[in-house]
mmCIF file as Biopython writes it, N, C-alpha, C and O atoms, coordinates in Angstrom:
data_model
#
loop_
_atom_site.group_PDB
_atom_site.id
_atom_site.type_symbol
_atom_site.label_atom_id
_atom_site.label_alt_id
_atom_site.label_comp_id
_atom_site.label_asym_id
_atom_site.label_entity_id
_atom_site.label_seq_id
_atom_site.pdbx_PDB_ins_code
_atom_site.Cartn_x
_atom_site.Cartn_y
_atom_site.Cartn_z
_atom_site.occupancy
_atom_site.B_iso_or_equiv
_atom_site.auth_seq_id
_atom_site.auth_asym_id
_atom_site.pdbx_PDB_model_num
ATOM 1   N N  . MET A ? 1  ? -14.098 -10.473 -0.034  1.0 0.0 1  A 1 
ATOM 2   C CA . MET A ? 1  ? -15.127 -9.885  -0.824  1.0 0.0 1  A 1 
ATOM 3   C C  . MET A ? 1  ? -14.783 -9.959  -2.302  1.0 0.0 1  A 1 
ATOM 4   O O  . MET A ? 1  ? -15.605 -10.347 -3.132  1.0 0.0 1  A 1 
ATOM 5   N N  . LEU A ? 2  ? -13.544 -9.577  -2.613  1.0 0.0 2  A 1 
ATOM 6   C CA . LEU A ? 2  ? -13.124 -9.614  -4.010  1.0 0.0 2  A 1 
ATOM 7   C C  . LEU A ? 2  ? -13.074 -11.033 -4.567  1.0 0.0 2  A 1 
ATOM 8   O O  . LEU A ? 2  ? -13.159 -11.238 -5.778  1.0 0.0 2  A 1 
ATOM 9   N N  . ASN A ? 3  ? -12.935 -12.001 -3.678  1.0 0.0 3  A 1 
ATOM 10  C CA . ASN A ? 3  ? -12.895 -13.406 -4.078  1.0 0.0 3  A 1 
ATOM 11  C C  . ASN A ? 3  ? -14.289 -14.039 -3.974  1.0 0.0 3  A 1 
ATOM 12  O O  . ASN A ? 3  ? -14.404 -15.263 -4.046  1.0 0.0 3  A 1 
ATOM 13  N N  . GLY A ? 4  ? -15.354 -13.234 -3.806  1.0 0.0 4  A 1 
ATOM 14  C CA . GLY A ? 4  ? -16.659 -13.737 -3.727  1.0 0.0 4  A 1 
ATOM 15  C C  . GLY A ? 4  ? -17.041 -14.206 -2.304  1.0 0.0 4  A 1 
ATOM 16  O O  . GLY A ? 4  ? -18.092 -14.815 -2.104  1.0 0.0 4  A 1 
ATOM 17  N N  . GLU A ? 5  ? -16.168 -13.911 -1.324  1.0 0.0 5  A 1 
ATOM 18  C CA . GLU A ? 5  ? -16.467 -14.287 0.055   1.0 0.0 5  A 1 
ATOM 19  C C  . GLU A ? 5  ? -17.261 -13.127 0.691   1.0 0.0 5  A 1 
ATOM 20  O O  . GLU A ? 5  ? -17.300 -12.013 0.169   1.0 0.0 5  A 1 
ATOM 21  N N  . LEU A ? 6  ? -17.886 -13.435 1.830   1.0 0.0 6  A 1 
ATOM 22  C CA . LEU A ? 6  ? -18.612 -12.435 2.571   1.0 0.0 6  A 1 
ATOM 23  C C  . LEU A ? 6  ? -17.665 -11.360 3.075   1.0 0.0 6  A 1 
ATOM 24  O O  . LEU A ? 6  ? -16.538 -11.663 3.466   1.0 0.0 6  A 1 
ATOM 25  N N  . TYR A ? 7  ? -18.096 -10.145 3.071   1.0 0.0 7  A 1 
ATOM 26  C CA . TYR A ? 7  ? -17.313 -8.976  3.584   1.0 0.0 7  A 1 
ATOM 27  C C  . TYR A ? 7  ? -17.396 -8.996  5.110   1.0 0.0 7  A 1 
ATOM 28  O O  . TYR A ? 7  ? -18.487 -9.032  5.679   1.0 0.0 7  A 1 
ATOM 29  N N  . ASN A ? 8  ? -16.250 -8.972  5.757   1.0 0.0 8  A 1 
ATOM 30  C CA . ASN A ? 8  ? -16.186 -8.944  7.208   1.0 0.0 8  A 1 
ATOM 31  C C  . ASN A ? 8  ? -15.414 -7.737  7.637   1.0 0.0 8  A 1 
ATOM 32  O O  . ASN A ? 8  ? -14.184 -7.780  7.662   1.0 0.0 8  A 1 
ATOM 33  N N  . ALA A ? 9  ? -16.078 -6.659  7.978   1.0 0.0 9  A 1 
ATOM 34  C CA . ALA A ? 9  ? -15.385 -5.416  8.370   1.0 0.0 9  A 1 
ATOM 35  C C  . ALA A ? 9  ? -14.596 -5.563  9.640   1.0 0.0 9  A 1 
ATOM 36  O O  . ALA A ? 9  ? -13.784 -4.685  9.932   1.0 0.0 9  A 1 
ATOM 37  N N  . GLU A ? 10 ? -14.775 -6.621  10.428  1.0 0.0 10 A 1 
ATOM 38  C CA . GLU A ? 10 ? -14.026 -6.850  11.617  1.0 0.0 10 A 1 
ATOM 39  C C  . GLU A ? 10 ? -12.738 -7.703  11.369  1.0 0.0 10 A 1 
ATOM 40  O O  . GLU A ? 10 ? -11.966 -7.976  12.288  1.0 0.0 10 A 1 
ATOM 41  N N  . ASP A ? 11 ? -12.552 -8.099  10.109  1.0 0.0 11 A 1 
ATOM 42  C CA . ASP A ? 11 ? -11.308 -8.834  9.797   1.0 0.0 11 A 1 
ATOM 43  C C  . ASP A ? 11 ? -10.116 -7.987  10.262  1.0 0.0 11 A 1 
ATOM 44  O O  . ASP A ? 11 ? -10.069 -6.790  9.978   1.0 0.0 11 A 1 
ATOM 45  N N  . LYS A ? 12 ? -9.154  -8.591  10.970  1.0 0.0 12 A 1 
ATOM 46  C CA . LYS A ? 12 ? -8.055  -7.913  11.548  1.0 0.0 12 A 1 
ATOM 47  C C  . LYS A ? 12 ? -7.247  -7.122  10.511  1.0 0.0 12 A 1 
ATOM 48  O O  . LYS A ? 12 ? -6.919  -5.956  10.733  1.0 0.0 12 A 1 
ATOM 49  N N  . ASN A ? 13 ? -6.932  -7.752  9.392   1.0 0.0 13 A 1 
ATOM 50  C CA . ASN A ? 13 ? -6.187  -7.053  8.385   1.0 0.0 13 A 1 
ATOM 51  C C  . ASN A ? 13 ? -6.914  -5.825  7.803   1.0 0.0 13 A 1 
ATOM 52  O O  . ASN A ? 13 ? -6.333  -4.752  7.644   1.0 0.0 13 A 1 
ATOM 53  N N  . LEU A ? 14 ? -8.200  -6.023  7.495   1.0 0.0 14 A 1 
ATOM 54  C CA . LEU A ? 14 ? -9.034  -4.972  6.947   1.0 0.0 14 A 1 
ATOM 55  C C  . LEU A ? 14 ? -9.157  -3.855  7.954   1.0 0.0 14 A 1 
ATOM 56  O O  . LEU A ? 14 ? -9.095  -2.682  7.585   1.0 0.0 14 A 1 
ATOM 57  N N  . LYS A ? 15 ? -9.328  -4.192  9.211   1.0 0.0 15 A 1 
ATOM 58  C CA . LYS A ? 15 ? -9.484  -3.189  10.237  1.0 0.0 15 A 1 
ATOM 59  C C  . LYS A ? 15 ? -8.199  -2.310  10.351  1.0 0.0 15 A 1 
ATOM 60  O O  . LYS A ? 15 ? -8.269  -1.085  10.450  1.0 0.0 15 A 1 
ATOM 61  N N  . ASN A ? 16 ? -7.023  -2.998  10.333  1.0 0.0 16 A 1 
ATOM 62  C CA . ASN A ? 16 ? -5.764  -2.259  10.421  1.0 0.0 16 A 1 
ATOM 63  C C  . ASN A ? 16 ? -5.530  -1.393  9.178   1.0 0.0 16 A 1 
ATOM 64  O O  . ASN A ? 16 ? -5.043  -0.268  9.295   1.0 0.0 16 A 1 
ATOM 65  N N  . GLU A ? 17 ? -5.864  -1.896  8.011   1.0 0.0 17 A 1 
ATOM 66  C CA . GLU A ? 17 ? -5.736  -1.110  6.761   1.0 0.0 17 A 1 
ATOM 67  C C  . GLU A ? 17 ? -6.720  0.123   6.798   1.0 0.0 17 A 1 
ATOM 68  O O  . GLU A ? 17 ? -6.348  1.219   6.377   1.0 0.0 17 A 1 
ATOM 69  N N  . ARG A ? 18 ? -7.910  -0.068  7.281   1.0 0.0 18 A 1 
ATOM 70  C CA . ARG A ? 18 ? -8.910  1.004   7.386   1.0 0.0 18 A 1 
ATOM 71  C C  . ARG A ? 18 ? -8.381  2.062   8.360   1.0 0.0 18 A 1 
ATOM 72  O O  . ARG A ? 18 ? -8.460  3.253   8.059   1.0 0.0 18 A 1 
ATOM 73  N N  . ILE A ? 19 ? -7.849  1.666   9.507   1.0 0.0 19 A 1 
ATOM 74  C CA . ILE A ? 19 ? -7.352  2.637   10.462  1.0 0.0 19 A 1 
ATOM 75  C C  . ILE A ? 19 ? -6.212  3.412   9.888   1.0 0.0 19 A 1 
ATOM 76  O O  . ILE A ? 19 ? -6.160  4.631   10.048  1.0 0.0 19 A 1 
ATOM 77  N N  . LYS A ? 20 ? -5.277  2.745   9.213   1.0 0.0 20 A 1 
ATOM 78  C CA . LYS A ? 20 ? -4.150  3.421   8.577   1.0 0.0 20 A 1 
ATOM 79  C C  . LYS A ? 20 ? -4.642  4.500   7.604   1.0 0.0 20 A 1 
ATOM 80  O O  . LYS A ? 20 ? -4.155  5.631   7.592   1.0 0.0 20 A 1 
ATOM 81  N N  . CYS A ? 21 ? -5.593  4.115   6.818   1.0 0.0 21 A 1 
ATOM 82  C CA . CYS A ? 21 ? -6.106  5.035   5.783   1.0 0.0 21 A 1 
ATOM 83  C C  . CYS A ? 21 ? -6.813  6.187   6.437   1.0 0.0 21 A 1 
ATOM 84  O O  . CYS A ? 21 ? -6.621  7.331   6.024   1.0 0.0 21 A 1 
ATOM 85  N N  . LYS A ? 22 ? -7.653  5.928   7.474   1.0 0.0 22 A 1 
ATOM 86  C CA . LYS A ? 22 ? -8.367  6.962   8.158   1.0 0.0 22 A 1 
ATOM 87  C C  . LYS A ? 22 ? -7.427  7.945   8.907   1.0 0.0 22 A 1 
ATOM 88  O O  . LYS A ? 22 ? -7.812  9.083   9.175   1.0 0.0 22 A 1 
ATOM 89  N N  . LEU A ? 23 ? -6.236  7.513   9.231   1.0 0.0 23 A 1 
ATOM 90  C CA . LEU A ? 23 ? -5.284  8.416   9.857   1.0 0.0 23 A 1 
ATOM 91  C C  . LEU A ? 23 ? -4.513  9.243   8.848   1.0 0.0 23 A 1 
ATOM 92  O O  . LEU A ? 23 ? -4.150  10.386  9.127   1.0 0.0 23 A 1 
ATOM 93  N N  . LEU A ? 24 ? -4.253  8.665   7.653   1.0 0.0 24 A 1 
ATOM 94  C CA . LEU A ? 24 ? -3.537  9.382   6.603   1.0 0.0 24 A 1 
ATOM 95  C C  . LEU A ? 24 ? -4.374  10.394  5.864   1.0 0.0 24 A 1 
ATOM 96  O O  . LEU A ? 24 ? -3.868  11.452  5.488   1.0 0.0 24 A 1 
ATOM 97  N N  . CYS A ? 25 ? -5.682  10.092  5.637   1.0 0.0 25 A 1 
ATOM 98  C CA . CYS A ? 25 ? -6.517  10.999  4.851   1.0 0.0 25 A 1 
ATOM 99  C C  . CYS A ? 25 ? -6.573  12.426  5.459   1.0 0.0 25 A 1 
ATOM 100 O O  . CYS A ? 25 ? -6.404  13.402  4.729   1.0 0.0 25 A 1 
ATOM 101 N N  . PRO A ? 26 ? -6.801  12.555  6.755   1.0 0.0 26 A 1 
ATOM 102 C CA . PRO A ? 26 ? -6.835  13.913  7.325   1.0 0.0 26 A 1 
ATOM 103 C C  . PRO A ? 26 ? -5.493  14.633  7.191   1.0 0.0 26 A 1 
ATOM 104 O O  . PRO A ? 26 ? -5.464  15.847  6.989   1.0 0.0 26 A 1 
ATOM 105 N N  . LYS A ? 27 ? -4.383  13.898  7.301   1.0 0.0 27 A 1 
ATOM 106 C CA . LYS A ? 27 ? -3.058  14.498  7.141   1.0 0.0 27 A 1 
ATOM 107 C C  . LYS A ? 27 ? -2.952  15.113  5.730   1.0 0.0 27 A 1 
ATOM 108 O O  . LYS A ? 27 ? -2.473  16.233  5.552   1.0 0.0 27 A 1 
ATOM 109 N N  . TYR A ? 28 ? -3.416  14.338  4.744   1.0 0.0 28 A 1 
ATOM 110 C CA . TYR A ? 28 ? -3.393  14.738  3.367   1.0 0.0 28 A 1 
ATOM 111 C C  . TYR A ? 28 ? -4.291  15.986  3.214   1.0 0.0 28 A 1 
ATOM 112 O O  . TYR A ? 28 ? -3.876  16.990  2.636   1.0 0.0 28 A 1 
ATOM 113 N N  . SER A ? 29 ? -5.449  15.907  3.708   1.0 0.0 29 A 1 
ATOM 114 C CA . SER A ? 29 ? -6.452  16.946  3.509   1.0 0.0 29 A 1 
ATOM 115 C C  . SER A ? 29 ? -6.049  18.239  4.208   1.0 0.0 29 A 1 
ATOM 116 O O  . SER A ? 29 ? -6.481  19.310  3.782   1.0 0.0 29 A 1 
ATOM 117 N N  . ASN A ? 30 ? -5.256  18.185  5.241   1.0 0.0 30 A 1 
ATOM 118 C CA . ASN A ? 30 ? -4.880  19.356  6.002   1.0 0.0 30 A 1 
ATOM 119 C C  . ASN A ? 30 ? -3.565  19.992  5.549   1.0 0.0 30 A 1 
ATOM 120 O O  . ASN A ? 30 ? -3.178  21.041  6.064   1.0 0.0 30 A 1 
ATOM 121 N N  . LEU A ? 31 ? -2.874  19.366  4.588   1.0 0.0 31 A 1 
ATOM 122 C CA . LEU A ? 31 ? -1.645  19.923  4.068   1.0 0.0 31 A 1 
ATOM 123 C C  . LEU A ? 31 ? -1.981  21.163  3.256   1.0 0.0 31 A 1 
ATOM 124 O O  . LEU A ? 31 ? -2.995  21.211  2.559   1.0 0.0 31 A 1 
ATOM 125 N N  . ASP A ? 32 ? -1.099  22.182  3.358   1.0 0.0 32 A 1 
ATOM 126 C CA . ASP A ? 32 ? -1.251  23.347  2.516   1.0 0.0 32 A 1 
ATOM 127 C C  . ASP A ? 32 ? -1.308  22.943  1.020   1.0 0.0 32 A 1 
ATOM 128 O O  . ASP A ? 32 ? -0.628  22.001  0.610   1.0 0.0 32 A 1 
ATOM 129 N N  . TYR A ? 33 ? -2.060  23.605  0.267   1.0 0.0 33 A 1 
ATOM 130 C CA . TYR A ? 33 ? -2.262  23.228  -1.142  1.0 0.0 33 A 1 
ATOM 131 C C  . TYR A ? 33 ? -0.986  23.245  -1.924  1.0 0.0 33 A 1 
ATOM 132 O O  . TYR A ? 33 ? -0.825  22.457  -2.856  1.0 0.0 33 A 1 
ATOM 133 N N  . ASP A ? 34 ? -0.020  24.168  -1.559  1.0 0.0 34 A 1 
ATOM 134 C CA . ASP A ? 34 ? 1.210   24.231  -2.308  1.0 0.0 34 A 1 
ATOM 135 C C  . ASP A ? 34 ? 2.309   23.269  -1.846  1.0 0.0 34 A 1 
ATOM 136 O O  . ASP A ? 34 ? 3.452   23.379  -2.291  1.0 0.0 34 A 1 
ATOM 137 N N  . LYS A ? 35 ? 1.984   22.353  -0.983  1.0 0.0 35 A 1 
ATOM 138 C CA . LYS A ? 35 ? 2.937   21.364  -0.519  1.0 0.0 35 A 1 
ATOM 139 C C  . LYS A ? 35 ? 2.837   20.130  -1.423  1.0 0.0 35 A 1 
ATOM 140 O O  . LYS A ? 35 ? 2.443   19.052  -0.980  1.0 0.0 35 A 1 
ATOM 141 N N  . PHE A ? 36 ? 3.199   20.309  -2.685  1.0 0.0 36 A 1 
ATOM 142 C CA . PHE A ? 36 ? 2.942   19.241  -3.685  1.0 0.0 36 A 1 
ATOM 143 C C  . PHE A ? 36 ? 3.745   17.977  -3.357  1.0 0.0 36 A 1 
ATOM 144 O O  . PHE A ? 36 ? 3.216   16.872  -3.475  1.0 0.0 36 A 1 
ATOM 145 N N  . LYS A ? 37 ? 5.002   18.118  -2.953  1.0 0.0 37 A 1 
ATOM 146 C CA . LYS A ? 37 ? 5.806   16.917  -2.680  1.0 0.0 37 A 1 
ATOM 147 C C  . LYS A ? 37 ? 5.233   16.134  -1.502  1.0 0.0 37 A 1 
ATOM 148 O O  . LYS A ? 37 ? 5.147   14.907  -1.562  1.0 0.0 37 A 1 
ATOM 149 N N  . GLU A ? 38 ? 4.851   16.812  -0.457  1.0 0.0 38 A 1 
ATOM 150 C CA . GLU A ? 38 ? 4.298   16.155  0.701   1.0 0.0 38 A 1 
ATOM 151 C C  . GLU A ? 38 ? 2.958   15.503  0.383   1.0 0.0 38 A 1 
ATOM 152 O O  . GLU A ? 38 ? 2.689   14.383  0.817   1.0 0.0 38 A 1 
ATOM 153 N N  . ARG A ? 39 ? 2.105   16.217  -0.389  1.0 0.0 39 A 1 
ATOM 154 C CA . ARG A ? 39 ? 0.807   15.677  -0.771  1.0 0.0 39 A 1 
ATOM 155 C C  . ARG A ? 39 ? 0.986   14.450  -1.628  1.0 0.0 39 A 1 
ATOM 156 O O  . ARG A ? 39 ? 0.277   13.458  -1.459  1.0 0.0 39 A 1 
ATOM 157 N N  . ASN A ? 40 ? 1.945   14.512  -2.564  1.0 0.0 40 A 1 
ATOM 158 C CA . ASN A ? 40 ? 2.176   13.350  -3.471  1.0 0.0 40 A 1 
ATOM 159 C C  . ASN A ? 40 ? 2.682   12.155  -2.655  1.0 0.0 40 A 1 
ATOM 160 O O  . ASN A ? 40 ? 2.286   11.019  -2.917  1.0 0.0 40 A 1 
ATOM 161 N N  . SER A ? 41 ? 3.542   12.398  -1.682  1.0 0.0 41 A 1 
ATOM 162 C CA . SER A ? 41 ? 4.057   11.286  -0.833  1.0 0.0 41 A 1 
ATOM 163 C C  . SER A ? 41 ? 2.933   10.638  -0.052  1.0 0.0 41 A 1 
ATOM 164 O O  . SER A ? 41 ? 2.834   9.413   0.005   1.0 0.0 41 A 1 
ATOM 165 N N  . LEU A ? 42 ? 2.072   11.471  0.559   1.0 0.0 42 A 1 
ATOM 166 C CA . LEU A ? 42 ? 0.985   10.914  1.317   1.0 0.0 42 A 1 
ATOM 167 C C  . LEU A ? 42 ? -0.042  10.168  0.507   1.0 0.0 42 A 1 
ATOM 168 O O  . LEU A ? 42 ? -0.535  9.119   0.922   1.0 0.0 42 A 1 
ATOM 169 N N  . ILE A ? 43 ? -0.371  10.721  -0.677  1.0 0.0 43 A 1 
ATOM 170 C CA . ILE A ? 43 ? -1.337  10.057  -1.480  1.0 0.0 43 A 1 
ATOM 171 C C  . ILE A ? 43 ? -0.865  8.683   -1.959  1.0 0.0 43 A 1 
ATOM 172 O O  . ILE A ? 43 ? -1.670  7.770   -2.143  1.0 0.0 43 A 1 
ATOM 173 N N  . ARG A ? 44 ? 0.451   8.547   -2.159  1.0 0.0 44 A 1 
ATOM 174 C CA . ARG A ? 44 ? 1.050   7.248   -2.490  1.0 0.0 44 A 1 
ATOM 175 C C  . ARG A ? 44 ? 0.957   6.287   -1.322  1.0 0.0 44 A 1 
ATOM 176 O O  . ARG A ? 44 ? 0.744   5.087   -1.500  1.0 0.0 44 A 1 
ATOM 177 N N  . GLN A ? 45 ? 1.118   6.827   -0.131  1.0 0.0 45 A 1 
ATOM 178 C CA . GLN A ? 45 ? 0.997   5.953   1.060   1.0 0.0 45 A 1 
ATOM 179 C C  . GLN A ? 45 ? -0.500  5.455   1.212   1.0 0.0 45 A 1 
ATOM 180 O O  . GLN A ? 45 ? -0.755  4.323   1.622   1.0 0.0 45 A 1 
ATOM 181 N N  . ILE A ? 46 ? -1.434  6.338   0.869   1.0 0.0 46 A 1 
ATOM 182 C CA . ILE A ? 46 ? -2.784  5.997   0.938   1.0 0.0 46 A 1 
ATOM 183 C C  . ILE A ? 46 ? -3.227  4.985   -0.148  1.0 0.0 46 A 1 
ATOM 184 O O  . ILE A ? 46 ? -3.876  3.976   0.128   1.0 0.0 46 A 1 
ATOM 185 N N  . LEU A ? 47 ? -2.841  5.314   -1.381  1.0 0.0 47 A 1 
ATOM 186 C CA . LEU A ? 47 ? -3.311  4.529   -2.548  1.0 0.0 47 A 1 
ATOM 187 C C  . LEU A ? 47 ? -2.400  3.387   -2.940  1.0 0.0 47 A 1 
ATOM 188 O O  . LEU A ? 47 ? -2.801  2.482   -3.672  1.0 0.0 47 A 1 
ATOM 189 N N  . GLY A ? 48 ? -1.159  3.433   -2.445  1.0 0.0 48 A 1 
ATOM 190 C CA . GLY A ? 48 ? -0.192  2.394   -2.804  1.0 0.0 48 A 1 
ATOM 191 C C  . GLY A ? 48 ? 0.641   2.831   -3.988  1.0 0.0 48 A 1 
ATOM 192 O O  . GLY A ? 48 ? 1.845   2.574   -4.028  1.0 0.0 48 A 1 
ATOM 193 N N  . LYS A ? 49 ? 0.019   3.489   -4.957  1.0 0.0 49 A 1 
ATOM 194 C CA . LYS A ? 49 ? 0.778   3.980   -6.151  1.0 0.0 49 A 1 
ATOM 195 C C  . LYS A ? 49 ? -0.084  5.115   -6.748  1.0 0.0 49 A 1 
ATOM 196 O O  . LYS A ? 49 ? -1.300  5.177   -6.565  1.0 0.0 49 A 1 
ATOM 197 N N  . ALA A ? 50 ? 0.610   5.993   -7.460  1.0 0.0 50 A 1 
ATOM 198 C CA . ALA A ? 50 ? -0.057  7.069   -8.121  1.0 0.0 50 A 1 
ATOM 199 C C  . ALA A ? 50 ? 0.868   7.603   -9.220  1.0 0.0 50 A 1 
ATOM 200 O O  . ALA A ? 50 ? 2.089   7.482   -9.128  1.0 0.0 50 A 1 
ATOM 201 N N  . GLY A ? 51 ? 0.284   8.180   -10.232 1.0 0.0 51 A 1 
ATOM 202 C CA . GLY A ? 51 ? 1.094   8.776   -11.292 1.0 0.0 51 A 1 
ATOM 203 C C  . GLY A ? 51 ? 1.930   9.938   -10.826 1.0 0.0 51 A 1 
ATOM 204 O O  . GLY A ? 51 ? 1.636   10.537  -9.792  1.0 0.0 51 A 1 
ATOM 205 N N  . LYS A ? 52 ? 2.987   10.276  -11.585 1.0 0.0 52 A 1 
ATOM 206 C CA . LYS A ? 52 ? 3.866   11.338  -11.219 1.0 0.0 52 A 1 
ATOM 207 C C  . LYS A ? 52 ? 3.153   12.673  -11.034 1.0 0.0 52 A 1 
ATOM 208 O O  . LYS A ? 52 ? 3.528   13.456  -10.162 1.0 0.0 52 A 1 
ATOM 209 N N  . LYS A ? 53 ? 2.159   12.935  -11.822 1.0 0.0 53 A 1 
ATOM 210 C CA . LYS A ? 53 ? 1.435   14.201  -11.728 1.0 0.0 53 A 1 
ATOM 211 C C  . LYS A ? 53 ? 0.066   14.020  -11.128 1.0 0.0 53 A 1 
ATOM 212 O O  . LYS A ? 53 ? -0.867  14.725  -11.513 1.0 0.0 53 A 1 
ATOM 213 N N  . CYS A ? 54 ? -0.087  13.109  -10.208 1.0 0.0 54 A 1 
ATOM 214 C CA . CYS A ? 54 ? -1.356  12.870  -9.546  1.0 0.0 54 A 1 
ATOM 215 C C  . CYS A ? 54 ? -1.720  14.051  -8.659  1.0 0.0 54 A 1 
ATOM 216 O O  . CYS A ? 54 ? -0.908  14.515  -7.858  1.0 0.0 54 A 1 
ATOM 217 N N  . LEU A ? 55 ? -2.949  14.531  -8.810  1.0 0.0 55 A 1 
ATOM 218 C CA . LEU A ? 55 ? -3.415  15.631  -7.965  1.0 0.0 55 A 1 
ATOM 219 C C  . LEU A ? 55 ? -4.854  15.287  -7.564  1.0 0.0 55 A 1 
ATOM 220 O O  . LEU A ? 55 ? -5.749  15.214  -8.406  1.0 0.0 55 A 1 
ATOM 221 N N  . ILE A ? 56 ? -5.044  15.089  -6.318  1.0 0.0 56 A 1 
ATOM 222 C CA . ILE A ? 56 ? -6.395  14.804  -5.799  1.0 0.0 56 A 1 
ATOM 223 C C  . ILE A ? 56 ? -6.765  15.987  -4.892  1.0 0.0 56 A 1 
ATOM 224 O O  . ILE A ? 56 ? -6.047  16.322  -3.950  1.0 0.0 56 A 1 
ATOM 225 N N  . GLU A ? 57 ? -7.882  16.589  -5.201  1.0 0.0 57 A 1 
ATOM 226 C CA . GLU A ? 57 ? -8.268  17.780  -4.417  1.0 0.0 57 A 1 
ATOM 227 C C  . GLU A ? 57 ? -8.588  17.413  -2.992  1.0 0.0 57 A 1 
ATOM 228 O O  . GLU A ? 57 ? -8.961  16.285  -2.671  1.0 0.0 57 A 1 
ATOM 229 N N  . GLN A ? 58 ? -8.430  18.393  -2.168  1.0 0.0 58 A 1 
ATOM 230 C CA . GLN A ? 58 ? -8.686  18.218  -0.709  1.0 0.0 58 A 1 
ATOM 231 C C  . GLN A ? 58 ? -10.076 18.809  -0.440  1.0 0.0 58 A 1 
ATOM 232 O O  . GLN A ? 58 ? -10.478 19.769  -1.098  1.0 0.0 58 A 1 
ATOM 233 N N  . PRO A ? 59 ? -10.801 18.246  0.512   1.0 0.0 59 A 1 
ATOM 234 C CA . PRO A ? 59 ? -10.499 17.132  1.400   1.0 0.0 59 A 1 
ATOM 235 C C  . PRO A ? 59 ? -10.668 15.837  0.588   1.0 0.0 59 A 1 
ATOM 236 O O  . PRO A ? 59 ? -11.480 15.733  -0.331  1.0 0.0 59 A 1 
ATOM 237 N N  . PHE A ? 60 ? -9.861  14.883  0.985   1.0 0.0 60 A 1 
ATOM 238 C CA . PHE A ? 60 ? -9.887  13.543  0.365   1.0 0.0 60 A 1 
ATOM 239 C C  . PHE A ? 60 ? -10.252 12.499  1.467   1.0 0.0 60 A 1 
ATOM 240 O O  . PHE A ? 60 ? -9.619  12.450  2.522   1.0 0.0 60 A 1 
ATOM 241 N N  . ILE A ? 61 ? -11.229 11.719  1.201   1.0 0.0 61 A 1 
ATOM 242 C CA . ILE A ? 61 ? -11.672 10.718  2.187   1.0 0.0 61 A 1 
ATOM 243 C C  . ILE A ? 61 ? -11.862 9.401   1.459   1.0 0.0 61 A 1 
ATOM 244 O O  . ILE A ? 61 ? -12.458 9.354   0.383   1.0 0.0 61 A 1 
ATOM 245 N N  . CYS A ? 62 ? -11.346 8.320   2.060   1.0 0.0 62 A 1 
ATOM 246 C CA . CYS A ? 62 ? -11.628 7.002   1.563   1.0 0.0 62 A 1 
ATOM 247 C C  . CYS A ? 62 ? -11.527 6.008   2.724   1.0 0.0 62 A 1 
ATOM 248 O O  . CYS A ? 62 ? -11.101 6.368   3.821   1.0 0.0 62 A 1 
ATOM 249 N N  . ASP A ? 63 ? -11.915 4.777   2.477   1.0 0.0 63 A 1 
ATOM 250 C CA . ASP A ? 63 ? -11.893 3.797   3.573   1.0 0.0 63 A 1 
ATOM 251 C C  . ASP A ? 63 ? -10.621 2.987   3.646   1.0 0.0 63 A 1 
ATOM 252 O O  . ASP A ? 63 ? -10.079 2.786   4.732   1.0 0.0 63 A 1 
ATOM 253 N N  . TYR A ? 64 ? -10.124 2.511   2.494   1.0 0.0 64 A 1 
ATOM 254 C CA . TYR A ? 64 ? -8.984  1.631   2.553   1.0 0.0 64 A 1 
ATOM 255 C C  . TYR A ? 64 ? -7.839  2.179   1.649   1.0 0.0 64 A 1 
ATOM 256 O O  . TYR A ? 64 ? -6.678  1.893   1.940   1.0 0.0 64 A 1 
ATOM 257 N N  . GLY A ? 65 ? -8.101  2.912   0.625   1.0 0.0 65 A 1 
ATOM 258 C CA . GLY A ? 65 ? -7.066  3.420   -0.225  1.0 0.0 65 A 1 
ATOM 259 C C  . GLY A ? 65 ? -6.791  2.578   -1.484  1.0 0.0 65 A 1 
ATOM 260 O O  . GLY A ? 65 ? -5.948  2.925   -2.311  1.0 0.0 65 A 1 
ATOM 261 N N  . TYR A ? 66 ? -7.515  1.485   -1.598  1.0 0.0 66 A 1 
ATOM 262 C CA . TYR A ? 66 ? -7.340  0.623   -2.771  1.0 0.0 66 A 1 
ATOM 263 C C  . TYR A ? 66 ? -8.651  -0.044  -3.006  1.0 0.0 66 A 1 
ATOM 264 O O  . TYR A ? 66 ? -9.554  0.012   -2.171  1.0 0.0 66 A 1 
ATOM 265 N N  . LYS A ? 67 ? -8.762  -0.685  -4.161  1.0 0.0 67 A 1 
ATOM 266 C CA . LYS A ? 67 ? -10.060 -1.386  -4.440  1.0 0.0 67 A 1 
ATOM 267 C C  . LYS A ? 67 ? -10.243 -2.619  -3.677  1.0 0.0 67 A 1 
ATOM 268 O O  . LYS A ? 67 ? -11.269 -3.285  -3.818  1.0 0.0 67 A 1 
#
């Protein structure tokens, strides 16, 4: 899709990445608010990278975790 190709949601790689993200988002959203280290670690797993003081309010939902 980013290369101008048709989007195929059944693509094996995209499907696996979507499943991974959909499993991590609820874990992030259900962490206690004061678990900053754990939240920061999970958001990096979801997004791939994040700033040192990244704070995303819960609940957090996304499809893939990247653009």
